[in-house]
SEMI-443239 format. One record per atom (N, C-alpha, C): residue number from 1; atom name; z, y, x. Coordinates in nm, 2 decimals. Atoms other than C-alpha are relative to their C-alpha. Example, Ala and Ser with C-alpha at 12.3 -4.5 7.8 and 13.67 -1.06 7.14 Angstrom:
// SEMI-443239
i at Z Y X
1 N 0.00 -0.12 0.09 .
1 CA 0.78 -0.45 1.23 .
1 C 0.00 0.12 0.09 .
2 N 0.00 -0.11 -0.09 .
2 CA 0.71 -0.11 1.37 .
2 C 0.08 0.11 -0.08 .
***
This chain:
// SEMI-443239
i at Z Y X
1 N -0.12 -0.04 -0.08 .
1 CA -0.61 -0.38 -2.82 .
1 C 0.01 -0.10 0.12 .
2 N -0.01 0.09 -0.11 .
2 CA -0.63 -0.69 -2.60 .
2 C -0.08 0.05 0.12 .
3 N 0.09 -0.05 -0.11 .
3 CA -0.92 -0.54 -2.40 .
3 C 0.07 0.12 0.07 .
4 N -0.07 -0.11 -0.06 .
4 CA -0.72 -0.22 -2.35 .
4 C 0.11 -0.04 0.10 .
5 N -0.11 0.05 -0.09 .
5 CA -0.42 -0.40 -2.21 .
5 C -0.06 -0.07 0.12 .
6 N 0.06 0.07 -0.12 .
6 CA -0.64 -0.62 -1.99 .
6 C -0.07 0.09 0.09 .
7 N 0.06 -0.10 -0.09 .
7 CA -0.83 -0.32 -1.87 .
7 C 0.10 0.08 0.08 .
8 N -0.11 -0.07 -0.07 .
8 CA -0.51 -0.14 -1.77 .
8 C 0.05 -0.10 0.11 .
9 N -0.05 0.10 -0.09 .
9 CA -0.39 -0.46 -1.60 .
9 C -0.11 -0.02 0.11 .
10 N 0.11 0.01 -0.10 .
10 CA -0.73 -0.50 -1.42 .
10 C 0.00 0.12 0.09 .
11 N -0.01 -0.12 -0.08 .
11 CA -0.70 -0.14 -1.30 .
11 C 0.11 -0.01 0.10 .
12 N -0.11 0.02 -0.10 .
12 CA -0.36 -0.22 -1.14 .
12 C -0.04 -0.10 0.10 .
13 N 0.05 0.10 -0.10 .
13 CA -0.52 -0.53 -0.98 .
13 C -0.09 0.06 0.10 .
14 N 0.10 -0.07 -0.09 .
14 CA -0.80 -0.32 -0.84 .
14 C 0.07 0.09 0.10 .
15 N -0.07 -0.09 -0.09 .
15 CA -0.56 -0.06 -0.70 .
15 C 0.08 -0.07 0.11 .
16 N -0.07 0.08 -0.09 .
16 CA -0.34 -0.32 -0.54 .
16 C -0.09 -0.06 0.11 .
17 N 0.10 0.06 -0.10 .
17 CA -0.64 -0.49 -0.38 .
17 C -0.05 0.10 0.09 .
18 N 0.05 -0.11 -0.08 .
18 CA -0.77 -0.16 -0.25 .
18 C 0.11 0.05 0.10 .
19 N -0.11 -0.04 -0.08 .
19 CA -0.43 -0.08 -0.11 .
19 C 0.04 -0.10 0.11 .
20 N -0.02 0.10 -0.10 .
20 CA -0.44 -0.40 0.09 .
20 C 0.13 -0.08 -0.02 .
21 N -0.11 0.09 0.03 .
21 CA -0.17 -0.60 -0.08 .
21 C 0.00 -0.12 0.08 .
22 N 0.00 0.11 -0.09 .
22 CA -0.05 -0.88 0.13 .
22 C -0.07 -0.13 -0.05 .
23 N 0.07 0.11 0.07 .
23 CA -0.18 -1.13 -0.12 .
23 C -0.13 0.07 -0.06 .
24 N 0.13 -0.06 0.05 .
24 CA -0.55 -1.05 -0.21 .
24 C 0.01 0.02 -0.15 .
25 N -0.02 -0.02 0.14 .
25 CA -0.44 -1.09 -0.57 .
25 C 0.14 0.05 -0.02 .
26 N -0.13 -0.06 -0.01 .
26 CA -0.15 -0.85 -0.58 .
26 C 0.08 -0.01 -0.13 .
27 N -0.08 0.02 0.13 .
27 CA -0.05 -0.91 -0.95 .
27 C 0.00 -0.15 -0.03 .
28 N -0.02 0.14 0.04 .
28 CA 0.09 -1.24 -1.04 .
28 C 0.03 -0.01 -0.15 .
29 N -0.03 0.02 0.15 .
29 CA 0.07 -1.35 -1.41 .
29 C 0.07 -0.13 -0.01 .
30 N -0.08 0.12 0.01 .
30 CA 0.35 -1.58 -1.48 .
30 C 0.00 -0.05 -0.14 .
31 N 0.01 0.07 0.13 .
31 CA 0.30 -1.82 -1.77 .
31 C -0.09 0.07 -0.09 .
32 N 0.10 -0.06 0.09 .
32 CA 0.00 -1.64 -1.90 .
32 C -0.06 -0.11 -0.09 .
33 N 0.05 0.10 0.09 .
33 CA -0.12 -1.82 -2.21 .
33 C -0.15 -0.01 0.01 .
34 N 0.14 0.03 -0.02 .
34 CA -0.46 -1.97 -2.24 .
34 C -0.09 0.12 -0.05 .
35 N 0.08 -0.11 0.05 .
35 CA -0.59 -1.68 -2.45 .
35 C -0.02 0.12 0.10 .
36 N 0.00 -0.11 -0.10 .
36 CA -0.50 -1.42 -2.19 .
36 C -0.09 -0.04 0.12 .
37 N 0.08 0.05 -0.11 .
37 CA -0.65 -1.63 -1.91 .
37 C -0.15 -0.01 -0.03 .
38 N 0.14 0.01 0.05 .
38 CA -0.97 -1.69 -2.11 .
38 C -0.06 0.13 -0.01 .
39 N 0.05 -0.14 0.01 .
39 CA -1.01 -1.32 -2.19 .
39 C -0.03 0.06 0.14 .
40 N 0.03 -0.05 -0.14 .
40 CA -0.97 -1.23 -1.82 .
40 C -0.12 -0.06 0.06 .
41 N 0.12 0.07 -0.06 .
41 CA -1.22 -1.49 -1.72 .
41 C -0.13 0.05 -0.07 .
42 N 0.12 -0.05 0.07 .
42 CA -1.47 -1.38 -1.99 .
42 C -0.04 0.14 0.03 .
43 N 0.02 -0.14 -0.04 .
43 CA -1.43 -1.02 -1.88 .
43 C -0.03 0.02 0.14 .
44 N 0.03 -0.01 -0.14 .
44 CA -1.49 -1.11 -1.52 .
44 C 0.11 0.06 0.08 .
45 N -0.11 -0.07 -0.07 .
45 CA -1.15 -0.99 -1.41 .
45 C 0.11 -0.10 0.05 .
46 N -0.11 0.10 -0.04 .
46 CA -0.95 -1.32 -1.35 .
46 C 0.02 0.00 0.15 .
47 N -0.01 0.00 -0.14 .
47 CA -1.02 -1.30 -0.98 .
47 C 0.10 0.10 0.06 .
48 N -0.10 -0.10 -0.04 .
48 CA -0.79 -1.00 -0.96 .
48 C 0.14 -0.04 0.00 .
49 N -0.14 0.04 0.02 .
49 CA -0.48 -1.20 -1.04 .
49 C 0.02 -0.14 0.05 .
50 N -0.05 0.13 -0.04 .
50 CA -0.28 -1.49 -0.92 .
50 C 0.07 -0.05 -0.13 .
51 N -0.07 0.05 0.12 .
51 CA -0.17 -1.71 -1.21 .
51 C 0.09 -0.12 0.04 .
52 N -0.10 0.10 -0.03 .
52 CA 0.14 -1.93 -1.19 .
52 C 0.08 -0.04 -0.13 .
53 N -0.08 0.05 0.11 .
53 CA 0.36 -2.13 -1.43 .
53 C 0.14 -0.03 0.06 .
54 N -0.13 0.04 -0.04 .
54 CA 0.73 -2.18 -1.42 .
54 C 0.10 0.11 -0.04 .
55 N -0.11 -0.10 0.02 .
55 CA 1.06 -1.99 -1.42 .
55 C -0.03 0.13 0.08 .
56 N 0.02 -0.13 -0.07 .
56 CA 1.07 -1.62 -1.32 .
56 C 0.10 0.00 0.12 .
57 N -0.09 0.00 -0.11 .
57 CA 1.21 -1.62 -0.97 .
57 C 0.04 0.15 0.04 .
58 N -0.05 -0.13 -0.03 .
58 CA 1.42 -1.30 -0.91 .
58 C 0.07 0.00 0.13 .
59 N -0.08 -0.01 -0.12 .
59 CA 1.55 -1.19 -0.57 .
59 C 0.15 0.00 -0.03 .
60 N -0.15 -0.01 0.01 .
60 CA 1.93 -1.22 -0.52 .
60 C 0.04 0.14 -0.03 .
61 N -0.05 -0.13 0.04 .
61 CA 2.11 -0.94 -0.69 .
61 C -0.08 0.08 -0.10 .
62 N 0.09 -0.07 0.09 .
62 CA 1.82 -0.84 -0.91 .
62 C 0.02 -0.07 -0.14 .
63 N -0.01 0.05 0.14 .
63 CA 1.87 -0.87 -1.29 .
63 C -0.12 0.04 -0.08 .
64 N 0.11 -0.04 0.09 .
64 CA 1.60 -0.88 -1.55 .
64 C 0.04 0.11 -0.09 .
65 N -0.03 -0.11 0.08 .
65 CA 1.58 -0.57 -1.76 .
65 C -0.11 0.02 -0.11 .
66 N 0.10 -0.03 0.10 .
66 CA 1.41 -0.44 -2.07 .
66 C -0.04 0.15 0.02 .
67 N 0.04 -0.14 -0.02 .
67 CA 1.20 -0.13 -2.02 .
67 C 0.03 0.09 -0.13 .
68 N -0.02 -0.09 0.11 .
68 CA 1.27 0.18 -2.23 .
68 C -0.13 0.01 -0.08 .
69 N 0.11 -0.02 0.09 .
69 CA 1.05 0.24 -2.53 .
69 C -0.05 0.14 0.02 .
70 N 0.06 -0.13 0.00 .
70 CA 0.81 0.53 -2.52 .
70 C -0.09 0.02 -0.12 .
71 N 0.09 -0.03 0.12 .
71 CA 0.61 0.71 -2.79 .
71 C -0.11 0.09 0.05 .
72 N 0.11 -0.09 -0.05 .
72 CA 0.28 0.82 -2.64 .
72 C -0.07 0.06 -0.11 .
73 N 0.08 -0.07 0.10 .
73 CA 0.06 1.07 -2.82 .
73 C -0.13 -0.07 -0.02 .
74 N 0.13 0.06 0.03 .
74 CA -0.26 0.97 -2.98 .
74 C -0.10 0.03 0.11 .
75 N 0.09 -0.04 -0.11 .
75 CA -0.44 1.16 -2.70 .
75 C 0.02 -0.09 0.12 .
76 N -0.03 0.08 -0.12 .
76 CA -0.26 0.96 -2.43 .
76 C -0.05 -0.15 -0.03 .
77 N 0.05 0.13 0.03 .
77 CA -0.34 0.63 -2.61 .
77 C -0.15 -0.01 0.01 .
78 N 0.14 -0.01 -0.01 .
78 CA -0.70 0.73 -2.64 .
78 C -0.05 0.00 0.14 .
79 N 0.04 -0.01 -0.14 .
79 CA -0.73 0.83 -2.28 .
79 C 0.02 -0.13 0.08 .
80 N -0.03 0.13 -0.06 .
80 CA -0.56 0.51 -2.16 .
80 C -0.10 -0.11 -0.04 .
81 N 0.10 0.10 0.05 .
81 CA -0.79 0.30 -2.38 .
81 C -0.14 0.02 0.06 .
82 N 0.13 -0.03 -0.06 .
82 CA -1.10 0.48 -2.25 .
82 C 0.00 -0.04 0.14 .
83 N -0.01 0.04 -0.14 .
83 CA -0.99 0.43 -1.89 .
83 C 0.00 -0.15 0.02 .
84 N -0.01 0.14 -0.01 .
84 CA -0.91 0.07 -1.95 .
84 C -0.14 -0.07 -0.02 .
85 N 0.13 0.06 0.03 .
85 CA -1.25 -0.01 -2.10 .
85 C -0.10 0.04 0.11 .
86 N 0.09 -0.03 -0.12 .
86 CA -1.43 0.18 -1.82 .
86 C 0.03 -0.08 0.12 .
87 N -0.03 0.09 -0.11 .
87 CA -1.24 -0.03 -1.57 .
87 C -0.06 -0.13 -0.02 .
88 N 0.06 0.13 0.03 .
88 CA -1.35 -0.35 -1.74 .
88 C -0.15 0.01 0.02 .
89 N 0.15 -0.01 -0.02 .
89 CA -1.71 -0.22 -1.73 .
89 C -0.03 0.01 0.15 .
90 N 0.03 0.00 -0.14 .
90 CA -1.68 -0.15 -1.36 .
90 C 0.03 -0.13 0.07 .
91 N -0.03 0.13 -0.06 .
91 CA -1.53 -0.49 -1.28 .
91 C -0.11 -0.10 -0.02 .
92 N 0.10 0.10 0.03 .
92 CA -1.81 -0.68 -1.45 .
92 C -0.11 0.07 -0.07 .
93 N 0.11 -0.07 0.07 .
93 CA -2.16 -0.53 -1.54 .
93 C -0.03 -0.06 -0.14 .
94 N 0.02 0.06 0.13 .
94 CA -2.18 -0.77 -1.83 .
94 C 0.09 0.07 -0.11 .
95 N -0.09 -0.07 0.09 .
95 CA -1.89 -0.57 -1.99 .
95 C -0.06 0.13 -0.05 .
96 N 0.06 -0.13 0.04 .
96 CA -2.11 -0.26 -2.01 .
96 C -0.05 -0.01 -0.14 .
97 N 0.05 0.02 0.13 .
97 CA -2.29 -0.40 -2.31 .
97 C 0.11 -0.02 -0.11 .
98 N -0.11 0.03 0.09 .
98 CA -1.97 -0.52 -2.47 .
98 C 0.08 0.13 -0.04 .
99 N -0.08 -0.12 0.02 .
99 CA -1.79 -0.18 -2.44 .
99 C -0.07 0.13 -0.01 .
100 N 0.07 -0.13 0.00 .
100 CA -2.06 0.08 -2.44 .
100 C 0.03 0.08 -0.13 .
101 N -0.02 -0.08 0.13 .
101 CA -2.01 0.18 -2.81 .
101 C 0.15 0.04 -0.01 .
102 N -0.14 -0.03 0.01 .
102 CA -1.63 0.16 -2.78 .
102 C 0.03 0.12 0.09 .
103 N -0.03 -0.11 -0.09 .
103 CA -1.62 0.39 -2.47 .
103 C -0.06 0.13 -0.05 .
104 N 0.06 -0.12 0.06 .
104 CA -1.86 0.63 -2.64 .
104 C 0.09 0.06 -0.11 .
105 N -0.09 -0.04 0.11 .
105 CA -1.64 0.65 -2.95 .
105 C 0.13 0.06 0.06 .
106 N -0.13 -0.05 -0.06 .
106 CA -1.32 0.69 -2.74 .
106 C -0.02 0.13 0.07 .
107 N 0.03 -0.12 -0.07 .
107 CA -1.48 0.96 -2.52 .
107 C -0.01 0.12 -0.10 .
108 N 0.02 -0.10 0.10 .
108 CA -1.59 1.16 -2.83 .
108 C 0.14 0.03 -0.07 .
109 N -0.13 -0.02 0.06 .
109 CA -1.24 1.11 -2.99 .
109 C 0.09 0.08 0.09 .
110 N -0.09 -0.07 -0.10 .
110 CA -1.07 1.23 -2.67 .
110 C -0.04 0.14 0.01 .
111 N 0.04 -0.14 0.00 .
111 CA -1.28 1.54 -2.66 .
111 C 0.05 0.08 -0.12 .
112 N -0.05 -0.06 0.13 .
112 CA -1.19 1.62 -3.02 .
112 C 0.15 0.03 0.01 .
113 N -0.15 -0.01 -0.02 .
113 CA -0.82 1.56 -2.94 .
113 C 0.04 0.11 0.10 .
114 N -0.03 -0.10 -0.10 .
114 CA -0.83 1.78 -2.63 .
114 C -0.02 0.14 -0.05 .
115 N 0.03 -0.13 0.06 .
115 CA -0.98 2.06 -2.83 .
115 C 0.11 0.04 -0.10 .
116 N -0.11 -0.03 0.10 .
116 CA -0.69 2.03 -3.07 .
116 C -0.06 0.01 -0.14 .
117 N 0.06 -0.01 0.13 .
117 CA -0.92 1.99 -3.37 .
117 C 0.06 -0.10 -0.09 .
***
């Protein structure tokens, strides 16, 4: 599951960088723990992010909020996971060997789910 989350995060990082975000690393990871930082580094995706430590600075008048919970379908989870792993494979060629079997399994599972079997 870590690789799925990091793949989705890397996908956002790539999109922001392609869109010409003012900071070359458009996503800032605040207080990322060593495990997350190490995983991003091992997956060759750390360069997509700016990492900082400290308190969360919010603009004046903005309050922190808790996002609403959602209940995605098995098909949505599978599709997101497949896309995330494909993103990690595109970010770093070394990830192809790591995730080849996973992406194959997810692609086959997604085809089955889309057929409604």
